[in-house]
C-alpha positions in Angstrom: -120.2 -52.7 179.1 -119.4 -56.3 180.0 -121.9 -58.9 178.8 -122.7 -61.9 181.0 -124.0 -65.4 180.2 -126.5 -66.4 182.9 -126.7 -70.1 183.7 -130.3 -71.3 184.0 -129.4 -75.0 183.9 -132.3 -75.6 186.4 -134.5 -75.6 183.3 -133.0 -79.0 182.4 -135.6 -80.6 184.7 -138.5 -78.3 183.7 -140.2 -77.5 180.4 -140.3 -73.9 181.5 -139.6 -71.9 184.7 -141.8 -69.2 186.3 -140.0 -66.7 188.6 -141.5 -63.9 190.6 -138.6 -61.5 191.4 -139.1 -58.8 194.0 -136.3 -56.8 195.4 -135.1 -53.2 195.9 -134.1 -53.1 192.2 -133.6 -55.5 189.3 -130.4 -57.3 188.6 -128.0 -54.6 187.3 -126.3 -56.9 184.7 -126.2 -56.8 180.9 -126.8 -60.4 180.2 -128.1 -63.1 177.9 -129.1 -66.8 178.1 -130.1 -69.5 175.6 -133.7 -69.5 176.9 -136.4 -67.2 175.7 -137.9 -64.9 178.4 -141.4 -63.6 178.8 -141.4 -60.7 181.3 -144.3 -58.8 183.0 -143.2 -55.8 185.0 -145.4 -55.7 188.2 -143.6 -52.8 189.9 -141.0 -50.1 189.2 -139.8 -48.1 186.2 -136.5 -47.4 184.5 -134.7 -48.0 181.3 -135.0 -51.2 179.2 -132.1 -52.4 177.1 -132.8 -55.2 174.6 -130.1 -55.6 171.9 -129.5 -52.1 170.6 -133.0 -50.9 171.6 -133.2 -48.5 174.5 -136.6 -47.4 175.9 -138.3 -46.6 179.2 -140.2 -49.3 181.0 -142.9 -49.1 183.6 -145.5 -51.2 185.5 -147.6 -53.4 183.2 -145.0 -53.7 180.4 -144.8 -57.1 178.7 -141.9 -58.1 176.5 -140.7 -61.4 175.0 -137.0 -61.7 174.7 -135.4 -64.2 172.2 -132.7 -66.7 173.0 -129.2 -65.2 173.4 -130.4 -61.7 173.0 -128.6 -59.3 175.4 -130.9 -57.4 177.7 -131.3 -55.6 181.0 -133.9 -53.8 183.0 -132.1 -50.9 184.7 -134.1 -49.2 187.4 -134.0 -45.4 187.9 -131.3 -44.1 190.2 -133.8 -43.6 193.1 -134.0 -47.4 193.5 -130.3 -47.6 194.3 -130.2 -44.8 196.9 -129.5 -45.8 200.5 -132.7 -46.1 202.6 -135.0 -46.3 199.5 -138.2 -48.1 200.2 -139.0 -48.6 196.5 -139.5 -52.1 195.1 -138.9 -53.7 191.7 -141.0 -56.7 190.9 -141.4 -58.7 187.7 -142.8 -62.1 186.7 -140.6 -64.0 184.2 -141.2 -67.2 182.3 -138.0 -68.8 180.9 -138.3 -71.5 178.3 -136.3 -73.3 175.6 -137.6 -72.9 172.1 -137.9 -76.7 171.9 -139.5 -77.1 175.3 -142.4 -79.1 173.8 -140.2 -81.1 171.4 -138.3 -80.1 168.2 -141.2 -80.9 165.9 -144.1 -79.8 168.1 -144.3 -76.2 166.7 -144.1 -77.4 163.1 -147.6 -78.6 163.4 -150.0 -76.4 161.4 -152.0 -75.6 164.6 -148.8 -74.3 166.2 -147.4 -72.1 163.4 -148.6 -68.9 165.0 -146.6 -69.6 168.1 -143.6 -70.7 166.0 -143.7 -67.4 164.3 -143.9 -65.6 167.6 -140.8 -67.4 168.8 -139.0 -66.5 165.5 -139.9 -62.8 165.9 -138.7 -62.9 169.5 -135.1 -63.0 168.3 -135.5 -59.2 168.0 -137.3 -58.8 171.3 -141.1 -57.9 171.2 -142.8 -55.2 173.2 -146.6 -55.8 173.4 -149.0 -52.9 173.7 -152.8 -52.3 173.7 -155.3 -54.4 175.7 -153.2 -56.9 177.7 -155.5 -57.5 180.6 -156.1 -61.2 179.9 -152.4 -61.9 179.3 -151.6 -60.1 182.5 -154.2 -62.0 184.4 -153.0 -65.4 183.1 -149.4 -64.6 183.8 -150.2 -63.6 187.4 -152.2 -66.8 187.8 -149.7 -69.3 186.3 -147.3 -69.4 189.2 -150.2 -70.7 191.4 -150.7 -73.7 189.1 -149.0 -77.0 188.9 -148.3 -79.8 186.3 -150.7 -80.1 183.4 -152.8 -77.1 184.3 -149.7 -74.9 184.4 -148.5 -76.2 181.0 -151.8 -75.6 179.4 -152.0 -72.1 180.8 -148.6 -71.3 179.3 -149.7 -72.5 175.9 -152.7 -70.3 176.2 -150.5 -67.3 177.0 -148.3 -68.0 174.0 -151.3 -68.5 171.7 -152.9 -65.3 172.9 -149.7 -63.3 172.3 -149.1 -64.9 168.9 -152.5 -63.5 167.8 -151.9 -60.1 169.4 -151.7 -57.4 166.7 -150.4 -54.4 168.8 -146.7 -55.0 169.2 -143.3 -53.8 167.9 -140.0 -55.5 167.3 -137.2 -53.9 169.4 -133.6 -54.9 168.4 -132.3 -54.3 164.8 -131.3 -57.1 162.5 -127.8 -55.6 162.4 -127.3 -55.9 166.1 -128.5 -59.5 166.1 -126.4 -60.4 163.1 -123.3 -59.0 164.8 -123.7 -61.8 167.3 -124.9 -64.6 165.0 -125.7 -64.5 161.3 -129.2 -65.5 160.5 -131.5 -65.2 157.5 -134.4 -66.6 155.4 -133.4 -69.7 153.4 -134.3 -68.2 150.0 -132.0 -65.3 150.7 -129.4 -67.1 152.8 -126.5 -66.4 150.4 -127.4 -62.8 150.2 -127.5 -62.3 153.9 -124.3 -64.2 154.3 -122.6 -62.0 151.7 -123.9 -58.8 153.4 -122.8 -59.9 156.9 -119.3 -61.0 155.6 -118.7 -57.8 153.6 -120.7 -54.9 155.2 -117.5 -53.3 156.3 -116.5 -52.9 152.6 -118.0 -50.7 149.9 -120.5 -53.2 148.6 -123.2 -52.2 146.1 -126.7 -53.3 145.0 -125.1 -54.8 141.9 -122.7 -56.8 144.0 -125.5 -58.3 146.1 -127.8 -58.8 143.1 -125.1 -60.9 141.4 -125.0 -63.1 144.5 -128.7 -63.7 144.1 -128.3 -64.3 140.3 -130.8 -61.5 139.5 -130.5 -58.2 137.7 -130.2 -55.2 140.1 -133.7 -53.8 139.4 -135.5 -57.1 139.9 -133.4 -57.8 143.0 -134.1 -54.4 144.5 -137.9 -54.9 144.2 -137.7 -58.5 145.5 -135.5 -57.4 148.5 -137.8 -54.6 149.5 -140.9 -56.8 149.2 -139.4 -59.5 151.5 -137.7 -57.1 154.0 -140.0 -54.1 153.9 -137.0 -51.9 153.4 -134.5 -51.2 150.6 -131.2 -52.9 150.3 -129.5 -49.6 151.2 -131.6 -49.2 154.4 -130.9 -52.8 155.4 -127.1 -52.4 154.8 -127.1 -49.2 157.0 -129.1 -51.0 159.7 -126.5 -53.8 159.7 -123.7 -51.3 160.0 -125.4 -49.3 162.7 -126.2 -52.5 164.6 -122.6 -53.6 164.5 -121.5 -50.1 165.6 -123.9 -50.4 168.6 -122.0 -53.6 169.6 -118.7 -51.8 169.4 -120.0 -48.7 171.2 -121.2 -50.9 174.1 -117.9 -52.7 174.3 -116.2 -49.3 174.6 -112.9 -50.5 173.1 -112.6 -47.8 170.3 -113.5 -44.2 169.9 -116.5 -43.1 167.7 -114.4 -42.2 164.7 -112.7 -45.6 164.7 -116.0 -47.3 165.1 -117.4 -45.3 162.2 -114.9 -46.8 159.7 -114.8 -50.2 161.4 -118.6 -50.5 160.8 -118.3 -49.7 157.0 -119.2 -46.0 156.9 -116.9 -43.9 154.8 -117.2 -40.6 156.8 -118.2 -39.5 160.3 -121.1 -37.2 159.3 -122.9 -40.0 157.3 -122.3 -42.3 160.3 -123.8 -39.9 162.7 -126.8 -39.2 160.4 -127.5 -42.9 159.8 -127.0 -43.8 163.5 -129.5 -41.0 164.6 -132.0 -42.1 161.9 -131.9 -45.7 163.1 -131.5 -45.4 166.8 -133.1 -42.0 167.6 -129.9 -41.2 169.5 -126.5 -39.9 168.5 -123.6 -42.2 169.1 -122.5 -40.1 172.1 -126.0 -40.2 173.6 -126.1 -43.9 173.1 -122.8 -44.4 174.9 -124.1 -42.3 177.9 -127.3 -44.3 178.2 -125.4 -47.6 178.2 -122.7 -46.2 180.6 -125.3 -46.4 183.4 -124.4 -50.0 183.6 -120.6 -49.4 183.9 -120.0 -52.0 186.5 
């Protein structure tokens, strides 16, 4: 599936851009852009692709998509049939992570929003009571200037305090595009990303952190809320998702290219992480075989 970079250079003259898109269906393109995107689905349903996450979407869904995170809203096939009177509508707000200035979100009063932007690198799906957020998002396109900017800050602030949400794309998928990590574990993450295709062990990684394996294992799990083994498998599965989407190799080749030593373990870990088999994952993404 070909990945497209969408140019939103019109943002150069705006701190953020509000768009209300209404058509027979959403743009059928697997794409990314350097701006974050807050999306409220107003009409239609289908399949949402964000990184390596695949889920159904419907009216009322609100997601926040991080910068350079590949994504697509693919409407159900009924929306593409000749003579269909169905409509797809969504309100989107595109904004640069530094739209208020590079230091603005470092202020103590803004740290919750800064954390929201950081979590958005995975993609965030909000659930629960979103009536007020929905109301404000529908209202923002009617505002101008100062009032519009303040309303946007209020939306971000409300979402930053919202407790009912889940992160969508795996760290492995994100790291397959660009290596990131917390500063106190930067060398460890870098080592994992550079060597995950090889047979690396807990001891190998603990040595990088200058800790004994037992202490490092406890520390890693406390920081990441998963064991080193689980994290390594997630990275490998995330990378395999990228290869499966690119459709350049068969599943067996992708298994070994991703660092797994046998196909049965690859299938088991993939299903555990993605809730789909590799074959099912390919079929879901092939809907966008342009």
